[in-house]
OpenMM code with the backbone's topology and positions (N, CA, C; nanometers):
from openmm import Vec3, app, unit

residues = "UNK UNK UNK UNK UNK UNK UNK UNK UNK UNK UNK UNK UNK UNK UNK UNK UNK UNK UNK UNK UNK UNK UNK UNK UNK UNK UNK UNK UNK UNK UNK UNK UNK UNK UNK UNK UNK UNK UNK UNK UNK UNK UNK UNK UNK UNK UNK UNK UNK UNK UNK UNK UNK UNK UNK UNK UNK UNK UNK UNK UNK UNK UNK UNK UNK UNK UNK UNK UNK UNK UNK UNK UNK UNK UNK UNK".split()
positions = [
    Vec3(1.0794, 1.8394, -7.8521),
    Vec3(1.0820, 1.9162, -7.7435),
    Vec3(0.9489, 1.9791, -7.6887),
    Vec3(0.8426, 1.9791, -7.7711),
    Vec3(0.7444, 2.0289, -7.7172),
    Vec3(0.6714, 1.9634, -7.6132),
    Vec3(0.6884, 1.8329, -7.5934),
    Vec3(0.6497, 1.7721, -7.4892),
    Vec3(0.7278, 1.7972, -7.3441),
    Vec3(0.8704, 1.8310, -7.3815),
    Vec3(0.9282, 1.8492, -7.2427),
    Vec3(0.8987, 1.9864, -7.2090),
    Vec3(0.8608, 2.0584, -7.2882),
    Vec3(0.8257, 2.2471, -7.2469),
    Vec3(0.6719, 2.2142, -7.1369),
    Vec3(0.6008, 2.1121, -7.2380),
    Vec3(0.4705, 2.1132, -7.1769),
    Vec3(0.4811, 2.0675, -7.0591),
    Vec3(0.5458, 1.9615, -7.0313),
    Vec3(0.5762, 1.8993, -6.8997),
    Vec3(0.6392, 1.9967, -6.7986),
    Vec3(0.7285, 2.0369, -6.8238),
    Vec3(0.7816, 2.1434, -6.7365),
    Vec3(0.6789, 2.2597, -6.6889),
    Vec3(0.6202, 2.3088, -6.7928),
    Vec3(0.5178, 2.4143, -6.7700),
    Vec3(0.3898, 2.3630, -6.6763),
    Vec3(0.3410, 2.2616, -6.7238),
    Vec3(0.2378, 2.2236, -6.6162),
    Vec3(0.2637, 2.1940, -6.4749),
    Vec3(0.4134, 2.1734, -6.4582),
    Vec3(0.4464, 2.1365, -6.3124),
    Vec3(0.4757, 2.2593, -6.2428),
    Vec3(0.4868, 2.3589, -6.3168),
    Vec3(0.4810, 2.4894, -6.2453),
    Vec3(0.3647, 2.5746, -6.2105),
    Vec3(0.2618, 2.5597, -6.3199),
    Vec3(0.1599, 2.6280, -6.3160),
    Vec3(0.0319, 2.5998, -6.2296),
    Vec3(-0.0578, 2.6656, -6.1902),
    Vec3(-0.1953, 2.6312, -6.1140),
    Vec3(-0.3052, 2.5674, -6.2143),
    Vec3(-0.3040, 2.6406, -6.3076),
    Vec3(-0.3976, 2.5658, -6.4079),
    Vec3(-0.3333, 2.5203, -6.5280),
    Vec3(-0.2999, 2.3722, -6.5222),
    Vec3(-0.2376, 2.3012, -6.6096),
    Vec3(-0.3271, 2.2918, -6.7635),
    Vec3(-0.4518, 2.2667, -6.6987),
    Vec3(-0.5380, 2.2599, -6.8287),
    Vec3(-0.5203, 2.3879, -6.9234),
    Vec3(-0.4478, 2.4859, -6.8937),
    Vec3(-0.4535, 2.6194, -6.9853),
    Vec3(-0.3307, 2.6360, -7.0364),
    Vec3(-0.2219, 2.5374, -7.0305),
    Vec3(-0.1270, 2.5390, -7.0947),
    Vec3(-0.1290, 2.4636, -7.2151),
    Vec3(-0.0597, 2.5501, -7.3398),
    Vec3(-0.0529, 2.5165, -7.4855),
    Vec3(0.0876, 2.5394, -7.5639),
    Vec3(0.1095, 2.4594, -7.5876),
    Vec3(0.2513, 2.4369, -7.6556),
    Vec3(0.2431, 2.3956, -7.7670),
    Vec3(0.2780, 2.4991, -7.8833),
    Vec3(0.2772, 2.4827, -8.0197),
    Vec3(0.4529, 2.4729, -8.0771),
    Vec3(0.4534, 2.4050, -8.1817),
    Vec3(0.5849, 2.4087, -8.2470),
    Vec3(0.6089, 2.4588, -8.3685),
    Vec3(0.6766, 2.5350, -8.4365),
    Vec3(0.6822, 2.5655, -8.5506),
    Vec3(0.8373, 2.5876, -8.5981),
    Vec3(0.8415, 2.5085, -8.7226),
    Vec3(0.9837, 2.5012, -8.7793),
    Vec3(1.0427, 2.6135, -8.8743),
    Vec3(1.1245, 2.6974, -8.8546),
    Vec3(1.1855, 2.7806, -8.9556),
    Vec3(1.3123, 2.7756, -8.9742),
    Vec3(1.2939, 2.7156, -9.1137),
    Vec3(1.4550, 2.6635, -9.1674),
    Vec3(1.5158, 2.5608, -9.0833),
    Vec3(1.6287, 2.6151, -9.0255),
    Vec3(1.6983, 2.4927, -8.9437),
    Vec3(1.6647, 2.5123, -8.8062),
    Vec3(1.5912, 2.6063, -8.7675),
    Vec3(1.5556, 2.6081, -8.6338),
    Vec3(1.3950, 2.5984, -8.5873),
    Vec3(1.3660, 2.5694, -8.4526),
    Vec3(1.2365, 2.5267, -8.4176),
    Vec3(1.1959, 2.6102, -8.3263),
    Vec3(1.1087, 2.7045, -8.3381),
    Vec3(1.0453, 2.7894, -8.2399),
    Vec3(0.9125, 2.7149, -8.1570),
    Vec3(0.9498, 2.7105, -8.0420),
    Vec3(0.8229, 2.6485, -7.9185),
    Vec3(0.7567, 2.7599, -7.8628),
    Vec3(0.6334, 2.7939, -7.8997),
    Vec3(0.5895, 2.8999, -7.8246),
    Vec3(0.4949, 2.8191, -7.7008),
    Vec3(0.4989, 2.8802, -7.5807),
    Vec3(0.4291, 2.8504, -7.4640),
    Vec3(0.3320, 2.9592, -7.4331),
    Vec3(0.2201, 2.9247, -7.4165),
    Vec3(0.1062, 3.0007, -7.3711),
    Vec3(0.0521, 2.9347, -7.2554),
    Vec3(0.0094, 3.0228, -7.1573),
    Vec3(-0.0405, 2.9910, -7.0115),
    Vec3(-0.1605, 3.0877, -6.9779),
    Vec3(-0.1936, 3.0378, -6.8686),
    Vec3(-0.3125, 3.1380, -6.8169),
    Vec3(-0.2490, 3.2595, -6.7738),
    Vec3(-0.3340, 3.3856, -6.7655),
    Vec3(-0.2723, 3.5226, -6.7478),
    Vec3(-0.2348, 3.5106, -6.5841),
    Vec3(-0.2992, 3.4296, -6.5122),
    Vec3(-0.2651, 3.4433, -6.3771),
    Vec3(-0.1406, 3.3496, -6.3268),
    Vec3(-0.1005, 3.2780, -6.4423),
    Vec3(0.0044, 3.1813, -6.4273),
    Vec3(0.1321, 3.2491, -6.5031),
    Vec3(0.1197, 3.3397, -6.5581),
    Vec3(0.2316, 3.4100, -6.6470),
    Vec3(0.3700, 3.4200, -6.5722),
    Vec3(0.3415, 3.4778, -6.4358),
    Vec3(0.4600, 3.5085, -6.3291),
    Vec3(0.5406, 3.4014, -6.2923),
    Vec3(0.4649, 3.2694, -6.2634),
    Vec3(0.5203, 3.1594, -6.2343),
    Vec3(0.6063, 3.1129, -6.2987),
    Vec3(0.5581, 3.1004, -6.4783),
    Vec3(0.6291, 3.0756, -6.5681),
    Vec3(0.7830, 3.1738, -6.6159),
    Vec3(0.7546, 3.2766, -6.5777),
    Vec3(0.8918, 3.3549, -6.5889),
    Vec3(0.9808, 3.3795, -6.4734),
    Vec3(0.9366, 3.3904, -6.3847),
    Vec3(0.9962, 3.3722, -6.2524),
    Vec3(1.0387, 3.5312, -6.2207),
    Vec3(1.0903, 3.5201, -6.0955),
    Vec3(1.1918, 3.6421, -6.0445),
    Vec3(1.3069, 3.6690, -6.1750),
    Vec3(1.2885, 3.7915, -6.2170),
    Vec3(1.4072, 3.8510, -6.2918),
    Vec3(1.4343, 3.7731, -6.4159),
    Vec3(1.3159, 3.6890, -6.4251),
    Vec3(1.3285, 3.5747, -6.5792),
    Vec3(1.4034, 3.4885, -6.5465),
    Vec3(1.4185, 3.4175, -6.4332),
    Vec3(1.5100, 3.2993, -6.3934),
    Vec3(1.4588, 3.1593, -6.4454),
    Vec3(1.3291, 3.1592, -6.4225),
    Vec3(1.2676, 3.0463, -6.4561),
    Vec3(1.2528, 3.0245, -6.5994),
    Vec3(1.2013, 3.1178, -6.6902),
    Vec3(1.2250, 3.1231, -6.8232),
    Vec3(1.3537, 3.0866, -6.8737),
    Vec3(1.4459, 3.1467, -6.7725),
    Vec3(1.5890, 3.1210, -6.8732),
    Vec3(1.6445, 2.9730, -6.8244),
    Vec3(1.5721, 2.9244, -6.7292),
    Vec3(1.6209, 2.7798, -6.6986),
    Vec3(1.5381, 2.6717, -6.8042),
    Vec3(1.4211, 2.7143, -6.8243),
    Vec3(1.3322, 2.6535, -6.9204),
    Vec3(1.4347, 2.6335, -7.0686),
    Vec3(1.4549, 2.7521, -7.0955),
    Vec3(1.5383, 2.7664, -7.2353),
    Vec3(1.6738, 2.7113, -7.2366),
    Vec3(1.7383, 2.6952, -7.1199),
    Vec3(1.8706, 2.6223, -7.0844),
    Vec3(1.8652, 2.4581, -7.0811),
    Vec3(1.7544, 2.4197, -7.0515),
    Vec3(1.7263, 2.2775, -7.0608),
    Vec3(1.6726, 2.2288, -7.1739),
    Vec3(1.5894, 2.3320, -7.2448),
    Vec3(1.5418, 2.2843, -7.3782),
    Vec3(1.7014, 2.2856, -7.4842),
    Vec3(1.7659, 2.3884, -7.4586),
    Vec3(1.8657, 2.3831, -7.5446),
    Vec3(1.9838, 2.2786, -7.5220),
    Vec3(2.0097, 2.2353, -7.4011),
    Vec3(2.0755, 2.1364, -7.3803),
    Vec3(2.0182, 1.9898, -7.4436),
    Vec3(1.9064, 1.9824, -7.4436),
    Vec3(1.8340, 1.8478, -7.4840),
    Vec3(1.8368, 1.8904, -7.6511),
    Vec3(1.8202, 2.0011, -7.7133),
    Vec3(1.8367, 2.0074, -7.8394),
    Vec3(1.9536, 1.9768, -7.9061),
    Vec3(2.0820, 1.9854, -7.8384),
    Vec3(2.2122, 1.9722, -7.8493),
    Vec3(2.2219, 1.8166, -7.9267),
    Vec3(2.1646, 1.7330, -7.8527),
    Vec3(2.1712, 1.5841, -7.9136),
    Vec3(2.1342, 1.5644, -8.0682),
    Vec3(2.0101, 1.6234, -8.0967),
    Vec3(1.9739, 1.6128, -8.2115),
    Vec3(2.0235, 1.7074, -8.3140),
    Vec3(2.1164, 1.7970, -8.2891),
    Vec3(2.2035, 1.9159, -8.3870),
    Vec3(2.0787, 2.0020, -8.4347),
    Vec3(1.9999, 2.0462, -8.3359),
    Vec3(1.9015, 2.1102, -8.4054),
    Vec3(1.8732, 2.2494, -8.3138),
    Vec3(1.8410, 2.3684, -8.3352),
    Vec3(1.8353, 2.4797, -8.2800),
    Vec3(1.6836, 2.4991, -8.2394),
    Vec3(1.6559, 2.5103, -8.0987),
    Vec3(1.5361, 2.5333, -8.0395),
    Vec3(1.5206, 2.6732, -7.9588),
    Vec3(1.4231, 2.7425, -7.9858),
    Vec3(1.4233, 2.8751, -7.9247),
    Vec3(1.2762, 2.8291, -7.8485),
    Vec3(1.2605, 2.8928, -7.7493),
    Vec3(1.1264, 2.8863, -7.6511),
    Vec3(1.1027, 3.0112, -7.6157),
    Vec3(0.9668, 3.0642, -7.6608),
    Vec3(0.8920, 3.1971, -7.6657),
    Vec3(0.7642, 3.1842, -7.5785),
    Vec3(0.7813, 3.2559, -7.4596),
    Vec3(0.6696, 3.2915, -7.3914),
    Vec3(0.5467, 3.3625, -7.4419),
    Vec3(0.4538, 3.3172, -7.4716),
    Vec3(0.3395, 3.4533, -7.5431),
    Vec3(0.2297, 3.4682, -7.4446),
    Vec3(0.1825, 3.5797, -7.4408),
    Vec3(0.0855, 3.6245, -7.3624),
    Vec3(-0.0548, 3.5954, -7.4297),
] * unit.nanometer
topology = app.Topology()
chain = topology.addChain("A")
for resn in residues:
    res = topology.addResidue(resn, chain)
    for name in ("N", "CA", "C"):
        topology.addAtom(name, app.Element.getBySymbol(name[0]), res)
């Protein structure tokens, strides 16, 4: 899932070199943390959080194949 989030984020931002994605396992779920440049934060979140919600939906759909729960957090 880390790679999926990284590819989507790099396609959205102006500074793809500053995209950092980390993955943590917490029990039965996986937490994917996305960090981008402060100037690109709005592009990743989108108006009223629509892009962030879309990223989370895509990751959730992809994770159902593996029977795991994946949460995406956008970190400043």
